[in-house]
C-alpha positions as CSV (number, residue, x, y, z in Angstrom):
1,M,116.2,-34.1,-0.8
2,G,114.7,-37.6,-0.2
3,R,113.4,-39.6,-2.9
4,S,112.6,-37.6,-6.1
5,T,109.1,-37.7,-7.0
6,P,107.5,-36.4,-10.5
7,N,105.4,-33.4,-10.0
8,I,101.7,-33.6,-10.0
9,T,100.0,-31.4,-12.7
10,D,96.8,-29.5,-12.0
11,A,94.9,-31.9,-14.2
12,E,96.3,-34.9,-12.3
13,W,95.6,-33.4,-9.0
14,A,92.0,-33.0,-9.9
15,V,91.8,-36.7,-10.8
16,L,93.4,-37.6,-7.5
17,E,91.0,-35.4,-5.5
18,R,88.1,-37.3,-7.1
19,L,89.8,-40.5,-6.1
20,W,90.3,-39.3,-2.6
21,E,86.8,-38.0,-2.1
22,E,84.6,-40.4,-3.9
23,G,86.8,-43.6,-3.7
24,P,87.8,-46.0,-6.5
25,G,86.2,-45.3,-10.0
26,T,86.3,-46.1,-13.5
27,V,87.6,-43.8,-16.3
28,R,84.0,-43.2,-17.3
29,R,82.9,-42.1,-13.9
30,L,85.8,-40.0,-13.5
31,A,85.5,-38.4,-16.8
32,D,81.7,-37.6,-16.2
33,A,82.6,-36.1,-12.8
34,L,85.3,-34.0,-14.1
35,Y,83.8,-33.1,-17.5
36,P,80.0,-33.2,-17.1
37,K,79.4,-32.3,-20.8
38,G,82.4,-33.8,-22.1
39,G,82.8,-36.4,-24.9
40,A,85.4,-39.0,-26.3
41,S,88.2,-36.5,-26.2
42,E,87.7,-35.8,-22.4
43,Y,87.4,-39.6,-21.7
44,A,90.8,-40.0,-23.4
45,T,92.2,-37.2,-21.4
46,V,91.1,-38.7,-18.1
47,H,92.4,-42.1,-19.3
48,K,95.9,-40.6,-20.2
49,L,95.9,-38.8,-16.8
50,L,95.2,-42.0,-15.0
51,E,98.0,-43.8,-17.0
52,R,100.4,-41.1,-16.0
53,L,99.3,-41.3,-12.2
54,E,99.7,-45.0,-12.4
55,A,103.2,-44.6,-13.8
56,K,104.1,-42.3,-11.0
57,G,102.9,-44.9,-8.6
58,H,100.0,-42.8,-7.3
59,V,97.0,-44.9,-8.6
60,R,96.5,-48.4,-9.1
61,R,94.0,-50.3,-11.6
62,D,92.2,-53.5,-10.8
63,R,90.0,-55.3,-13.2
64,R,86.4,-55.7,-12.0
65,E,83.6,-57.3,-14.2
66,G,85.7,-56.5,-17.4
67,V,86.3,-52.7,-16.5
68,Y,89.3,-51.2,-14.9
69,V,88.6,-49.5,-11.7
70,F,91.3,-47.0,-10.5
71,R,92.0,-46.1,-6.9
72,A,94.5,-43.7,-5.2
73,V,97.3,-45.6,-3.5
74,V,99.0,-42.5,-1.8
75,E,97.4,-40.2,0.8
76,R,96.9,-36.5,-0.1
77,D,99.1,-35.5,2.8
78,E,102.0,-37.7,1.4
79,I,101.8,-36.0,-2.0
80,I,101.5,-32.5,-0.4
81,G,104.7,-33.3,1.6
82,Q,106.5,-34.6,-1.5
83,E,105.6,-31.5,-3.5
84,L,106.4,-29.0,-0.7
85,E,109.7,-30.7,-0.1
86,A,110.5,-30.4,-3.9
87,L,109.5,-26.8,-3.8
88,V,111.8,-26.1,-0.7
89,E,114.6,-27.8,-2.4
90,R,114.3,-26.1,-5.9
91,M,113.4,-22.6,-4.7
92,C,115.1,-22.2,-1.2
93,G,118.1,-24.5,-1.4
94,G,116.4,-26.9,1.1
95,S,115.9,-24.4,3.8
96,L,112.2,-23.8,5.2
97,Q,113.1,-20.5,6.7
98,P,112.9,-18.4,3.2
99,L,109.7,-20.3,2.3
100,L,108.1,-19.7,5.6
101,T,109.3,-16.0,5.8
102,G,108.0,-15.3,2.4
103,L,104.6,-16.9,3.1
104,L,104.2,-14.9,6.3
105,R,105.0,-11.7,4.5
106,V,102.7,-12.1,1.5
107,K,99.8,-14.1,3.2
108,R,97.8,-12.8,6.1
109,I,97.8,-15.2,9.1
110,K,95.1,-15.3,11.7
111,P,96.3,-15.0,15.3
112,E,94.9,-18.3,16.2
113,D,96.6,-20.0,13.3
114,L,100.0,-18.3,14.3
115,R,99.5,-19.6,17.9
116,E,99.1,-23.0,16.5
117,L,102.1,-22.8,14.3
118,L,104.1,-21.5,17.2
119,A,102.9,-24.4,19.4
120,L,104.0,-26.8,16.6
121,V,107.4,-25.2,16.5
122,D,107.7,-25.6,20.2
123,E,106.6,-29.2,20.2
124,F,109.2,-29.9,17.4
125,D,111.9,-28.0,19.4
126,A,111.1,-30.1,22.6
127,K,111.1,-33.5,21.0
128,G,113.5,-33.0,18.1
129,S,112.5,-33.2,14.5
130,R,110.1,-36.1,13.6
131,R,111.2,-36.1,10.1
132,K,112.2,-39.4,8.8
133,P,115.9,-39.7,7.8
134,R,116.6,-39.0,4.2
135,R,117.5,-41.9,1.9
């Protein structure tokens, strides 16, 4: 597997989604958005989640007018890719085949989605894998 990244919890994901959708924000703004009727403990929870995300390298804080403003420094697709790569490595020994086969068996796929996937496979087959080399 490529670089090892810490998993993102559901709570951290919720914070990141707010940052991606609404842009940079303070702990207060994020806490109010995530916990509209929350109090001090919810504020502390969001603050801790932001600290964890910062330690993982997913958010950065800047001081503006005496208040810390947090912003996402990774794109949603990058984290999705990292999480999927970790899942494939952990559950499928690094092979995509068991994951894709399992998904197709348990999840209905629309014909147009299947055609799109097959076109993507053909494109990758024709051009070779676009995947970045592992470090």
